[in-house]
C-alpha positions as CSV (number, residue, x, y, z in Angstrom):
1,X,0.0,0.0,0.0
2,X,2.9,2.4,0.8
3,X,4.3,1.7,-2.7
4,X,1.0,2.8,-4.3
5,X,1.0,6.1,-2.3
6,X,4.6,6.8,-3.1
7,X,4.0,6.3,-6.9
8,X,1.0,8.6,-6.7
9,X,3.2,11.2,-5.0
10,X,6.0,10.9,-7.6
11,X,3.4,11.2,-10.5
12,X,1.8,14.3,-8.9
13,X,5.3,15.9,-8.5
14,X,6.3,15.1,-12.1
15,X,3.0,16.4,-13.5
16,X,3.3,19.6,-11.5
17,X,6.9,20.2,-12.6
18,X,6.0,19.7,-16.2
19,X,3.0,22.0,-16.0
20,X,5.2,24.7,-14.4
21,X,7.8,24.4,-17.1
22,X,5.2,25.1,-19.8
23,X,4.1,28.2,-18.0
24,X,7.6,29.7,-17.7
25,X,9.1,28.9,-21.1
26,X,8.3,30.8,-24.2
27,X,6.7,33.9,-22.7
28,X,7.9,37.4,-23.6
29,X,8.9,39.6,-20.7
30,X,7.8,43.3,-20.6
31,X,10.9,45.4,-20.0
32,X,9.3,48.8,-20.2
33,X,5.8,50.1,-20.7
34,X,4.7,53.8,-20.8
35,X,1.3,55.5,-21.6
36,X,0.5,59.1,-22.4
37,X,-3.0,60.6,-23.0
38,X,-3.8,64.1,-24.1
39,X,-7.3,65.7,-24.4
40,X,-7.7,68.5,-27.0
41,X,-10.1,71.4,-26.7
42,X,-12.5,69.8,-29.1
43,X,-12.8,66.6,-27.0
44,X,-10.4,64.5,-29.1
45,X,-8.4,62.1,-26.9
46,X,-4.9,61.1,-28.2
47,X,-3.1,58.3,-26.5
48,X,0.4,56.9,-27.1
49,X,1.7,53.7,-25.7
50,X,5.3,52.4,-25.9
51,X,6.2,48.8,-24.9
52,X,9.6,47.1,-24.9
53,X,9.6,43.3,-24.7
54,X,12.3,40.7,-24.5
55,X,11.8,37.2,-25.9
56,X,13.3,34.1,-24.4
57,X,16.0,34.0,-27.1
58,X,17.1,37.6,-26.1
59,X,15.4,39.4,-29.0
60,X,14.3,42.9,-27.8
61,X,11.2,44.5,-29.6
62,X,10.0,48.1,-29.3
63,X,6.4,48.7,-30.2
64,X,4.5,52.0,-30.3
65,X,0.7,52.2,-30.5
66,X,-1.2,55.5,-31.1
67,X,-4.9,55.8,-30.6
68,X,-7.2,58.7,-31.4
69,X,-10.7,58.9,-30.1
70,X,-13.0,61.5,-31.7
71,X,-15.8,63.2,-29.7
72,X,-18.4,61.3,-31.8
73,X,-16.9,57.9,-30.6
74,X,-14.9,57.1,-33.7
75,X,-11.6,55.5,-32.8
76,X,-8.4,55.1,-34.9
77,X,-5.6,52.8,-33.7
78,X,-2.2,52.6,-35.3
79,X,0.4,50.1,-34.1
80,X,4.0,49.7,-35.4
81,X,7.1,47.9,-34.4
82,X,9.9,50.5,-34.1
83,X,12.9,48.2,-33.9
84,X,13.8,44.6,-33.2
85,X,17.3,43.8,-31.9
86,X,18.4,40.2,-32.2
87,X,21.4,39.1,-30.1
88,X,24.6,38.3,-31.8
89,X,25.7,34.6,-31.7
């Protein structure tokens, strides 16, 4: 009976370790994130967001998103990648 409990414990520990490894591998890490919002006299809201992320392989990506919301509710969003720096081997 003790052998059965020990094997269940080992299986549970191995499954937990495997699940945790899937959660930690392959995710980008946010290095920097800034947001700015300005409201004009006519009610237009202009927002700018800058994000710098680092991939597991060391690649650093800078992304800038601009969003304009008109007083009538119309929204325009523009997102672009400013630069990508890949590490040298």
